[in-house]
C-alpha positions in Angstrom: 11.8 -4.8 -36.7 11.9 -8.8 -37.2 15.2 -10.7 -36.7 16.4 -14.2 -36.8 19.1 -14.9 -34.3 21.6 -17.6 -33.5 22.7 -17.4 -29.8 25.9 -19.0 -28.7 27.1 -19.6 -25.1 30.3 -21.2 -24.1 31.4 -19.4 -20.8 32.2 -22.1 -18.7 31.6 -25.9 -19.4 28.6 -26.1 -21.7 28.7 -25.7 -25.5 25.4 -24.1 -26.4 23.7 -22.9 -29.3 20.0 -21.7 -30.0 17.9 -20.1 -32.5 15.5 -17.4 -31.6 13.4 -15.4 -34.0 11.0 -12.3 -33.6 7.9 -14.3 -34.9 8.4 -17.5 -33.8 10.5 -16.8 -30.4 12.5 -20.3 -29.5 13.2 -22.6 -32.4 16.0 -24.6 -31.0 17.9 -25.1 -28.0 21.0 -27.4 -28.1 23.4 -28.2 -25.0 26.6 -30.2 -24.7 27.5 -30.6 -21.1 31.1 -31.3 -19.9 30.0 -32.6 -16.5 31.1 -36.1 -16.9 34.6 -34.6 -18.2 35.1 -32.9 -14.9 33.5 -35.2 -12.3 36.8 -36.8 -11.5 38.4 -33.6 -10.4 35.5 -32.2 -8.6 35.1 -29.0 -10.6 35.4 -27.7 -13.7 39.3 -27.6 -15.0 39.5 -24.6 -17.6 42.0 -26.1 -19.9 39.8 -29.4 -20.4 36.8 -27.0 -20.8 38.2 -24.8 -23.4 39.3 -27.9 -25.6 36.0 -29.7 -25.3 34.6 -26.3 -26.6 36.8 -26.3 -29.6 35.8 -29.9 -30.4 32.0 -29.6 -30.2 31.1 -25.8 -31.0 31.0 -26.3 -34.6 28.5 -29.3 -34.2 26.1 -27.7 -31.8 25.9 -24.7 -33.8 25.0 -27.0 -36.9 22.6 -28.8 -34.7 20.8 -25.9 -33.5 20.4 -24.6 -37.2 18.8 -28.0 -38.3 16.7 -28.4 -35.5 15.2 -24.8 -36.0 15.0 -26.0 -39.6 16.8 -22.9 -41.1 20.0 -22.3 -42.9 22.8 -19.9 -41.6 21.9 -17.3 -44.5 18.5 -17.0 -42.9 20.1 -15.9 -39.8 20.5 -11.8 -39.5 22.3 -11.7 -35.9 24.5 -13.7 -34.1 24.3 -13.2 -30.1 27.5 -14.6 -28.3 28.5 -14.7 -24.5 31.6 -12.5 -24.3 31.8 -11.9 -20.4 32.2 -13.1 -17.9 33.6 -16.8 -17.6 36.5 -18.7 -18.4 38.9 -17.2 -20.6 39.7 -20.2 -23.0 35.9 -20.9 -23.2 34.8 -17.5 -23.6 37.1 -17.2 -26.6 36.2 -20.3 -28.2 32.4 -19.2 -28.5 33.6 -15.6 -29.6 36.0 -16.5 -32.1 33.6 -18.9 -33.6 30.9 -16.3 -33.6 33.0 -13.7 -35.3 34.0 -16.0 -38.1 30.7 -16.6 -38.8 29.6 -13.1 -38.5 32.2 -11.8 -40.6 32.4 -14.9 -43.1 28.6 -14.7 -43.7 28.3 -10.7 -43.2 26.0 -10.9 -40.4 25.5 -8.5 -37.4 27.0 -9.5 -34.1 26.1 -8.8 -30.5 28.1 -9.4 -27.4 26.0 -10.6 -24.4 26.8 -10.4 -20.9 26.2 -14.2 -19.5 24.5 -12.7 -16.2 22.4 -10.7 -18.1 21.2 -13.8 -20.0 20.2 -15.5 -16.5 18.6 -12.1 -15.5 16.2 -12.4 -18.4 15.8 -16.1 -18.5 12.7 -16.3 -17.2 11.0 -14.3 -20.0 11.8 -17.2 -22.3 8.5 -18.8 -20.9 7.1 -16.1 -18.9 5.5 -12.5 -19.1 7.3 -11.3 -16.3 6.3 -7.5 -15.0 8.5 -4.8 -14.6 10.1 -3.6 -12.1 11.0 -6.8 -10.0 13.6 -8.4 -8.3 15.8 -11.0 -9.8 18.0 -13.2 -7.8 20.8 -15.2 -9.8 22.5 -18.1 -8.2 25.0 -20.5 -9.6 28.6 -21.8 -9.1 30.3 -18.5 -10.1 27.8 -15.9 -9.1 24.8 -14.8 -6.4 23.4 -11.5 -7.3 20.3 -9.5 -6.7 19.3 -7.2 -9.2 16.4 -4.4 -9.6 15.3 -5.1 -13.0 13.4 -1.9 -14.4 12.8 -2.9 -18.1 15.0 -4.9 -20.9 18.6 -4.1 -20.3 17.6 -1.5 -17.6 18.6 -3.1 -14.0 20.8 -2.1 -11.1 23.0 -4.6 -9.3 21.5 -4.1 -5.7 23.5 -7.0 -4.1 26.7 -9.1 -5.2 28.9 -11.9 -3.9 31.7 -10.7 -1.8 33.4 -14.1 -2.2 32.2 -17.5 -2.9 29.0 -18.4 -4.6 25.9 -20.3 -3.4 26.5 -23.1 -6.1 30.4 -22.9 -5.4 29.4 -23.6 -1.5 27.2 -26.6 -2.5 30.1 -28.1 -4.6 33.0 -27.6 -2.3 31.0 -29.0 0.9 29.6 -32.0 -1.4 33.5 -32.7 -2.0 34.3 -32.1 1.6 31.9 -35.0 2.8 32.8 -37.2 -0.3 29.5 -36.6 -2.7 30.1 -36.7 -6.5 30.1 -33.5 -8.6 28.3 -31.3 -9.0 27.0 -31.1 -5.5 24.1 -29.5 -5.7 21.4 -32.3 -6.8 23.2 -34.3 -3.9 22.9 -32.2 -1.5 18.9 -31.8 -2.1 18.4 -35.3 -2.6 20.3 -36.1 0.9 18.2 -33.1 2.5 14.9 -34.3 1.3 15.6 -37.8 3.0 15.5 -36.0 6.3 12.8 -33.8 5.5 15.2 -30.6 5.3 15.7 -30.3 9.2 18.5 -27.7 10.3 20.4 -30.1 12.4 23.7 -27.9 12.9 22.2 -24.4 12.8 25.2 -23.3 10.9 25.8 -19.4 11.4 23.7 -17.0 9.0 24.8 -13.5 7.7 24.3 -11.0 10.4 25.0 -7.6 8.5 21.8 -6.0 7.3 22.7 -5.1 3.5 21.7 -6.9 0.3 25.4 -8.9 -0.5 25.9 -12.3 -0.1 28.8 -14.3 1.4 29.0 -17.8 1.7 33.0 -18.5 2.5 32.0 -18.3 6.2 29.5 -20.7 6.1 31.8 -23.5 4.2 34.6 -22.5 7.1 31.6 -23.4 9.8 30.6 -26.8 8.3 34.4 -27.6 8.3 34.9 -26.7 12.0 31.6 -28.3 13.0 32.8 -31.6 11.4 36.3 -31.2 12.9 34.3 -30.7 16.5 32.5 -33.9 15.5 35.8 -36.0 14.9 34.5 -36.3 11.6 37.3 -34.3 9.6 41.1 -34.3 10.3 42.4 -30.7 9.3 46.0 -31.7 9.1 45.6 -34.7 6.5 42.7 -32.5 5.0 40.6 -35.7 5.0 36.9 -36.6 5.8 37.2 -39.5 8.6 33.4 -40.9 8.1 33.0 -41.8 4.3 30.6 -44.5 5.3 28.4 -42.6 7.8 25.2 -41.6 5.5 23.2 -40.1 8.7 26.1 -37.6 8.9 26.3 -36.7 5.1 22.3 -36.3 5.2 22.4 -33.9 8.1 25.2 -32.0 6.7 23.5 -31.5 3.5 20.2 -30.7 5.0 21.8 -28.1 7.3 23.6 -26.3 4.7 20.7 -26.5 2.3 18.4 -24.7 4.9 21.2 -22.3 6.0 21.6 -21.1 2.3 18.2 -20.9 1.8 17.5 -18.7 4.8 20.1 -16.3 3.6 18.4 -15.9 0.3 15.0 -15.2 2.0 16.7 -12.9 4.6 18.2 -10.8 1.7 14.8 -10.9 -0.5 13.1 -9.8 2.7 15.6 -6.9 3.0 15.0 -6.0 -0.9 11.4 -6.1 -0.5 11.1 -3.5 2.1 13.6 -1.0 0.1 12.0 -1.5 -3.1 8.1 -2.0 -2.2 7.4 -0.9 -5.7 8.3 -4.4 -7.5 5.6 -6.6 -8.8 7.6 -9.8 -8.5 10.6 -11.8 -7.6 12.4 -14.0 -10.3 14.7 -16.8 -9.3 17.4 -17.9 -12.0 20.6 -19.6 -12.4 21.9 -23.0 -11.9 20.9 -23.3 -8.3 17.2 -22.3 -9.2 16.9 -26.0 -10.4 16.6 -26.7 -6.7 12.9 -27.2 -5.5 13.2 -26.9 -1.7 15.0 -23.4 -2.4 12.3 -22.4 -5.4 9.3 -23.2 -3.2 10.5 -21.1 -0.3 11.4 -18.1 -2.3 7.8 -18.7 -4.0 6.2 -18.7 -0.7 8.2 -15.6 0.1 7.1 -14.0 -2.6 3.2 -14.9 -2.4 3.4 -13.5 1.5 4.5 -9.9 0.2 1.7 -10.0 -2.6 4.2 -10.6 -5.4 4.3 -12.7 -8.4 7.0 -15.2 -8.4 8.4 -16.7 -11.8 11.5 -19.1 -12.3 12.9 -20.8 -15.7 12.2 -24.4 -16.2 15.5 -26.5 -15.4 16.8 -26.3 -19.1 16.9 -22.8 -19.1 18.3 -22.4 -15.4 21.9 -24.0 -16.2 24.0 -22.4 -18.6 22.1 -22.3 -22.4 22.3 -20.4 -25.6 18.2 -19.5 -25.7 18.7 -17.0 -22.9 21.6 -15.5 -24.9 19.5 -15.4 -28.1 16.8 -13.7 -26.1 19.0 -10.9 -24.6 20.6 -10.7 -28.1 17.1 -10.2 -29.6 16.0 -7.3 -27.4 19.5 -5.7 -27.8 19.0 -6.0 -31.6 15.9 -4.1 -31.1 17.4 -1.5 -29.4 20.0 -1.4 -32.2 22.9 -2.3 -29.6 25.1 -4.3 -32.1 28.7 -4.9 -31.4 31.5 -4.8 -34.0 34.1 -7.3 -35.6 36.6 -6.4 -32.3 34.2 -7.6 -29.8 36.5 -9.4 -27.2 36.3 -11.1 -24.1 36.0 -10.0 -20.6 
């Protein structure tokens, strides 16, 4: 059956809307980023995020419809992120979507934000099944065995801190701006991605992820160099650009090594997979992406990753998942809630 979908995403600090159709696929993808609002705090402030969503969501949805050159009356289904995420942010998107759906007598579908990321590669590529999907962002780092649309097993989860969170917190530790990932990559590239400090890697032989120990290793390495005062919780060498480069490079290489280690284990356990996909905000990192692509090809697997606009939080991926759920007749009701 053919559908016109309006997708809405507001799980964290991006307000986004997109229009996706069965015939013409993605017609629009509009995003308002709150990064500038949260920079001074070094991370996302939930109250500020939810207020910004309230201010922007109506305009963003209207812009998505306008760019797609369709009216709300032409929309068949509204797909909205309802889990996981910041409660206030999620509530803004879900309440807005439910209001539109009820007022216009439209069908509604709640979408798992992580499932959106997991299938974001399909916006631009024909990815074969089964495949491994590595999702990495500030809020999650997970590994999936994806067997079909909506049919996947979580085979590796984040035990504590996510990879993107590690980038942001280490960046804050050495007084780099927020978000930390792009600055870490820039500094690492300037010293050719050398592993100066050889931070500890994960030693357990499973598919889960943990980055809290890595953050501790970086901290105590800085303390041992006289670069960080634990009692004052302050970085003592803010003008030492070389040290920042070395920390950034060592951190990036270490995290990438951990990704590679987990993927190699997964490929050994699931040799039937035909491809690896790398998605989420961390997939914007060109160094990590290149190394995972090389790994995939060394195992004779295909590799896919979305372009940057679909790596960070966006509504196009929510609309895409909503579309295949509509095809599977998996609609929600107006009692849809957040989780």
